[in-house]
Every structure is written in structure tokens, then in C-alpha cells.
C-alpha positions, 0 to 999 in steps of 0.5 A, a space after each residue: 027648497 026650504 031656506 033652512 039648510 044644515 051644513 054637513 061636515 062629513 059624508 059617509 059613502 056606505 050602506 046603512 047596515 055597514 058596521 064600520 059606518 056605525 062605528 065611525 059615525 058614533 065617533 064623529 057624533 062624539 066630536 059634534 060633527 054633522 054627518 050624512 050617510 049616502 050611497 048609490 041607491 040613495 040617489 033614487 030616493 032623495 032630491 038633489 041640487 048640484 051646482 059649483 061649490 055646493 051640493 044640496 040633498 034631502 034627508 027625510 024632510 030636510 035639506 043638507 048642504 055639502 061644500 068645500 068644508 065637507 069631507 067625504 069618506 069614500 068607503 063603500 058606494 054600494 050598487 044602484 038598486 033599480 025597481 023591477 018595473 023599470 025597463 032593462 035598458 033604462 035600468 042599465 042607464 041608471 046603473 051607469 049614470 048613478 056613479 057619475 052623478 054622485 062623484 060628479 056632484 061631490 067633485 063640483 061641490 069641492 069636497 075633501 076626499 078620504 080617499 079620492 075614488 079615482 085614486 082608490 080605483 088606481 091604488 087597488 091594482 095589485 100589480 101596481 101596488 107590487 111595483 110601488 113596494 118594489 120601488 121603495 125597497 120593500 120586499 115582495 114575493 116573486 111574481 109573474 102574470 102569464 098564460 104561457 105554459 113555457 114561461 110558467 114552467 121557467 118561472 116555477 124552476 122546481 119551486 111551489 107556486 100560488 095563484 092569486 086573484 087580481 080582483 075582488 070577484 063578483 061571482 066566485 070569491 077567489 082565494 089564494 091557492 096552491 098551484 097543482 103540477 097539473 095546472 102548470 100544463 094548463 095555466 088558462 086562457 086568461 093570464 093569472 098572477 103567480 107567486 113563488 110561495 113564501 114560507 111565513 110564520 104569521 100573517 100581519 094585518 096593518 091599518 094605516 090612517 094619516 101616517 099612523 100604523 097599527 099592527 095585528 098578528 096571526 100565527 100561520 098553521 102548517 100548509 096554510 096559504 090564505 088565512 081567510 079560507 080557514 078563519 073568515 072572521 079573522 078571530 085569530 088576529 091579536 094586537 102586536 108590535 112589529 118593529 121590523 115594519 117601521 114606516 113601510 106601511 105608511 110610505 106605501 100608503 102615501 106612495 099610492 096617493 092615499 091617506 088610509 089603507 089596510 095592508 096584508 104582510 107576511 112575517 118571515 125569518 128574513 123579514 116582513 114581506 109585503 103582499 097587498 093593500 086595500 085602500 078601504 079594507 075591513 079593520 073592525 074585526 081586529 081586536 081592539 080596532 074600534 077603540 084604537 082606529 075609530 077615534 083617529 079616523 074620525 078625527 082625520 075625517 072631521 078635523 083634517 079638513 080644518 088644517 087651513 083654518 086659524 084666526 087672524 083678527 083685523 088690525 083695528 081689533 088687535 089695536 084695541 086689545 092694547 087698551 085692555 088690561 092684561 087679564 082681559 086682553 086675548 093671548 097673542 093679540 087674539 091670533 090663533 094658528 091653524 091646526 096642522 095635519 101631517 102631509 100624506 106624502 111625508 113617509 114617501 118623500 122622507 126616503 129621498 136623499 136630501 128631503 129634510 134639507 129641502 124642507 128646511 130650506 122651504 121653512 127658512 124661506 117662509 120665515 124670511 118672507 115674514 121677516 121681509 114684510 116686517 122690514 117693509 112695514 118698519 120703513 113704511 111706519 117711519 115715512 108715515 110718521 114723517 108725513 104725520 108731522 108735516 100733516 099736523 103742521 099743515 093742519 095747525 096753520 090751516 085751522 089758525 088761518 080759518 079761525 081768523 076768518 069766516 067759519 066757512 073757512 073750516 071746510 078747507 081743513 077737511 082734506 088735511 083732516 082726512 090725510 091725518 086720519 089715513 096716515 094714523 090708520 096706516 101707521 097703526 096697521 104698520 106697527 102691528 105687522 111687526 108683532 105676533 107671528 107663529 113659527 115652529 122649528 124641529 127639536 129633539 122632543 119631536 123625536 121622542 116616541 116617534 116610533 113606528 115612524 122613521 125619525 127622518 119622516 118625523 123631522 120632515 113633518 116638523 119642518 113642513 109644519 114650521 113652513 106652513 105656520 111661517 107661510 101662514 104668518 107671512 101671508 097675513 102680514 103681507 096682507 096687512 102690509 098691503 092694507 097699510 100701504 093702501 091707507 098710506 096712499 090715500 093719506 098721501 093723496 089727501 095731504 097733497 090736496 090739503 097742501 093745494 087747498 092751503 096754498 089756494 086759500 093763502 093766495 086768495 086771501 093775499 089778493 083780497 087784502 090787496 084789493 081792499 087796500 086799494 079801495 080804501 086809499 084817502 083822497 083830497 077834494 078840490 072845487 072846480 067850477 062849483 063841483 067837488 072832485 076827489 083827487 087820489 092821494 099818492 
């Protein structure tokens, strides 16, 4: 494999000719994102290397790398096209293996999904969607799934029914259709979804991307049941503002575990009624959607993964900034807060009583954690400064002691020099902790132009933003605190060693002086039988 591997920001899982892919890819290119288009059939014509944390795949003659910083837009995986000369059983094995290879390799690389294929498959269940909508208090048509004649007649109760498919269909493309009287006598062998017909004034097509919604409206013709049967291209839809929908589409999307969906609603005199959601439905045919939805989706794909980014320079670099002039010093000590991406669960959780209060408590707890780090750093600096005073005194004594003797005694000053250096670093890092941090509190401005989102959702999102910023600041402050304490511990150990060395040098010097004094005492000489004998003088 070539040593030059280009990193991919966004993988678009779709066919090369898909118009949605071309529109979104163009928007991503405008953001300078590195993209890669991929689907199941491409696995048969490209070389891949998959391992934990990375997926390398060829594009032409070059290698591309996908990892945890890559977002995957799971739009249309397509089908695996196997050559005709491959044996039938082997071809079936390839078809079965390809999705496992593609999804598994992307999972092993740790990518970010828009949206996760398992969640998409789960969210595609129309009955599950109706249950989720009902749990959120959203109106839906009355429905039954049955193949029992008696149960069907009881459900009819003299009203008109429609039959609706529960799958996309790979043979006959199924549409919603009226249930004729004779059909009530023979509902079929397989259970079918029946709904009581609702007389609507218009169909609503809603696109939801990361909590933001756009609505298109198409007036209904008399006796129309499914707009796709009479207007396959969707030319009858025009941009609309459906205030009655509010945040319901976004809440349903997040309740399904998704960040994106395309939903069908029915506008009635009694209010909007939810019909179904398509996790990755078509939206490009809607008037103006390419200009409105395309850029937001591209930003969600490319920039959303960077919500955990941000810059927190090392303490020594921030200390260096203090010596620069105002014009040259970076703003906020060079600290850049992370970009915030609204959580996908906000719309759903906002409906829970007390959700904003819980979010506010979480934000305050994160802010208290940052304050705790600052308080501990302040106490650490006070102790460090006291030890620095001791270290300077000990260093001065040790240096004077060494200079009065041989130059080799200067080596005894090394421990106290190390202690002073470590304590100075600890003090600087400790002081820097009680400085810049990023926090955010909700304000009335956040509610300005909040529509179509529920104000409660907006407040919840802003509280979560404040919590994430405070937690980010707290984590970095605690990391700096641990580093400052590590330097403090090293300095304290070096200072203790310096004290031991100073005491040893002092004791050694005292013994040497005493020995020298004994060996140089004056003596008297006496003559004993012609021999001079020295007599010590006491």
C-alpha cells in the first residue's frame, strides 16, 4: 500500500448517479470536505484493508482512509451486482456477505453515522413509527393490522378504510388504496395494515435535519388517497409554513433515534395528522429544497463531527502569551471552545416534565466542577509559594557553603535547583488554571426566532450547551491541575533531597574541621637520653 493515504471527512453511501448524492457532495466540496462515494457494488471493484480504528479503501489508483473523524451518510447502499459467470451459490454468498463487510468495516473504523443503519432499519417500521407518535401525543389515523374477517368488519364500523403497505416493495410498488366492500370479505392470507380514511385538505412533506424542519404543502384533489399515484414527481408541492406542526416532526425524529427523516403528514381541519416517516427519504424534488436543505445537511455531515473539537494550549504556551503585547497575544489565552451540535434527543426529552430543570442542574454541576479545580489550584499555589521560599533560602545557604570551599561542592546545589525548577513550573501551571474558561447560560435572546422549535426545547438545548462547555473547561482545568500537582510532587521530593544533601554536607564539613584541628595542635620537645620526643600541649 502507498505511504500516501488521504483522509476522508465524509463517506456518502449511495449510487454514483443519485441526484441527492450529487447535490450533497457539491455542498460538501464547497466546505472543502474530502468525500468518498461508496456502495455495496463498489466492494467488488476496490481493494480494502479493514482494522480496528481505520478502513483503507482504494479510489482509482489512490488509497483513502476512513476513521473516527469520518462521518458516513447512509443513504442508499444499493445492491451487490455479481458477474454472471459466478456460480449461483457463490453469488448468493457474496450478496449476503457484502452488507456485513461494508457495515462491519465502517463500525470497526469508529465512524459517525447519519444515521446508523441498524437504527434506520428499526425506524423504518411503520407500525413502530405510529406507536412512537402516539406515545408523544401526536395524532395518527386509527389503524389495525389483521387478516381476520370478523375483526376487520368490527374495525370498519361503517366507515371507509384504506389499505397501506408496510414495506417499500421490490416487486409491485404498492400504493395506498381504498378498501372496496368485497375486499372486506377476503382480507387476504397475510395480515394487512388497515386505516380509517381521514379527509384531509392537503398533504405535508416535512424534512428534518438535526432538529431543523422544512415543510412543503400539496393541496388534495377530491377522492385522492395517495399523492404519489397522481403526482409521481411531486411537482404539486410548494414551500409552506405549518405552524400547527411545531416541534412534532423533530420530536418524532429524535424519538426514532435519528438525526434526519422525511415525513408525510395530513393537514385536516382538526389539525395535522402524522402518517409515516422515511429515515432517508427523498427531498430533492421539493421546490427549493436543494438550496435550503442541502447546505444544512452538508454542515451536519461535515461539521457536526467536530462538536468535540476545540483548542486548549499547553500551560507553558499560555504563560508565554503573557509576555506578548496586547496586539500579538491571542484572544482568551489562545483557547478556542468546541463547536456545539444540538443533541438529537432534545426535541423528545423536552416533552418530559422537569427536563429543563434537570439540564440546568447538570450545567450547574459542571460549572461547580470547574470552580472546584480552580479552588484546589489556588491552594496548591499557596503551598508551592511557601516551599519556594524555603527552597530559595536553602539554595542560598547551599550555594554560599559550596563557594567557600572547593568548586566540586557546586554539585550539591543540583537537588535544590531541580526543586526550585519543579516548584516554579507547578506555581505557573496552578496560576493559569484560575483563568480562562468557557461557559454559557440561557438568555431571552435564545428564544428569539426560536420557531418552529418549542421554547422548552430551545432552553433545554442551551442548558446542554452550557453543560458541555463547562464540562469541557472543567476537564481541561482538572488535567492541568493534575499536571501541576505532578510538578509539585517532583519539586517536594527534590527539596527533601536537597535538605538531606545540605545536612550531610554540613555534617561532613564539621567533622573535617575537627580532624584538622586535632592534627595541628602545638607540642613541646624534651631530650631524653639524646632523643628529642614531642610532648603534646594540653
